[in-house]
VOVOZA-595434 format. One record per residue (C-alpha): residue number from 0; residue in one letter; x, y negated, z negated. Coordinates in Angstrom, 1 decimal. Example, Ala and Ser with C-alpha at 12.3 -4.5 7.8 and 13.67 -1.06 7.14 Angstrom:
% VOVOZA-595434
<r 0 "A" <12.3 4.5 -7.8>>;
<r 1 "S" <13.7 1.1 -7.1>>;
***
This chain:
% VOVOZA-595434
<r 0 "M" <0.0 0.0 0.0>>;
<r 1 "N" <1.4 -3.4 0.9>>;
<r 2 "N" <1.6 -6.5 -1.3>>;
<r 3 "S" <-1.4 -8.2 0.3>>;
<r 4 "A" <-3.6 -5.1 -0.3>>;
<r 5 "I" <-2.5 -5.1 -4.0>>;
<r 6 "S" <-3.2 -8.8 -4.2>>;
<r 7 "N" <-6.7 -8.3 -2.8>>;
<r 8 "L" <-7.3 -5.5 -5.4>>;
<r 9 "N" <-6.1 -7.8 -8.2>>;
<r 10 "N" <-8.3 -10.7 -7.0>>;
<r 11 "S" <-11.4 -8.7 -6.4>>;
<r 12 "P" <-14.4 -10.1 -8.4>>;
<r 13 "K" <-15.3 -6.5 -9.3>>;
<r 14 "N" <-11.8 -5.8 -10.7>>;
<r 15 "K" <-11.8 -6.3 -14.5>>;
<r 16 "K" <-8.3 -6.4 -15.9>>;
<r 17 "W" <-9.2 -5.1 -19.3>>;
<r 18 "K" <-10.2 -1.5 -19.7>>;
<r 19 "Q" <-11.0 0.3 -22.9>>;
<r 20 "I" <-9.1 3.5 -23.6>>;
<r 21 "W" <-11.5 6.3 -24.7>>;
<r 22 "Q" <-10.3 9.2 -26.9>>;
<r 23 "L" <-11.6 12.7 -26.1>>;
<r 24 "G" <-10.0 15.0 -28.6>>;
<r 25 "N" <-6.3 14.7 -28.2>>;
<r 26 "K" <-6.6 13.2 -24.7>>;
<r 27 "H" <-7.2 9.6 -23.6>>;
<r 28 "L" <-9.2 8.3 -20.7>>;
<r 29 "V" <-9.3 5.0 -18.8>>;
<r 30 "V" <-12.0 4.4 -16.2>>;
<r 31 "I" <-10.9 3.0 -12.8>>;
<r 32 "D" <-13.2 0.5 -11.0>>;
<r 33 "E" <-15.1 2.0 -8.0>>;
<r 34 "S" <-13.9 -0.9 -5.8>>;
<r 35 "I" <-10.3 0.3 -6.4>>;
<r 36 "I" <-11.2 3.9 -5.8>>;
<r 37 "Q" <-12.7 2.9 -2.5>>;
<r 38 "K" <-9.8 0.7 -1.4>>;
<r 39 "L" <-7.3 3.4 -2.2>>;
<r 40 "G" <-9.3 6.0 -0.3>>;
<r 41 "I" <-9.7 8.4 -3.3>>;
<r 42 "N" <-12.5 10.9 -2.8>>;
<r 43 "D" <-13.5 14.4 -4.0>>;
<r 44 "D" <-11.9 16.1 -1.0>>;
<r 45 "L" <-8.4 15.1 -2.0>>;
<r 46 "I" <-6.4 16.3 -5.0>>;
<r 47 "T" <-5.3 13.0 -6.7>>;
<r 48 "F" <-3.0 12.5 -9.6>>;
<r 49 "V" <-1.6 9.5 -11.4>>;
<r 50 "E" <2.1 9.3 -12.1>>;
<r 51 "Q" <2.8 7.5 -15.4>>;
<r 52 "D" <5.9 5.5 -16.3>>;
<r 53 "L" <6.5 3.6 -19.6>>;
<r 54 "T" <8.0 0.2 -19.0>>;
<r 55 "D" <8.9 -2.8 -21.2>>;
<r 56 "E" <5.6 -4.4 -20.2>>;
<r 57 "G" <3.3 -1.3 -20.8>>;
<r 58 "I" <2.3 1.7 -18.7>>;
<r 59 "L" <2.7 1.7 -14.9>>;
<r 60 "M" <0.5 4.2 -13.0>>;
<r 61 "R" <0.9 5.2 -9.4>>;
<r 62 "V" <-1.7 7.1 -7.4>>;
<r 63 "R" <-0.3 10.3 -5.8>>;
<r 64 "R" <-2.4 12.4 -3.5>>;
<r 65 "L" <-1.8 16.0 -2.4>>;
<r 66 "N" <-2.9 17.0 1.1>>;
***
């Protein structure tokens, strides 16, 4: 994804920057906005993962798809 696409995602009126983290047992869940799901082309036909990296500023997550 190029920088302009990322900028468009960040500036989307539907994009809410703050997301609550939900605890389910010993796991934690964050809900991604539907507008982001659509723009990234994530759907039920693809196996999709999120790669997580801890940075000085927080957590960075990258979408990874398996074909």
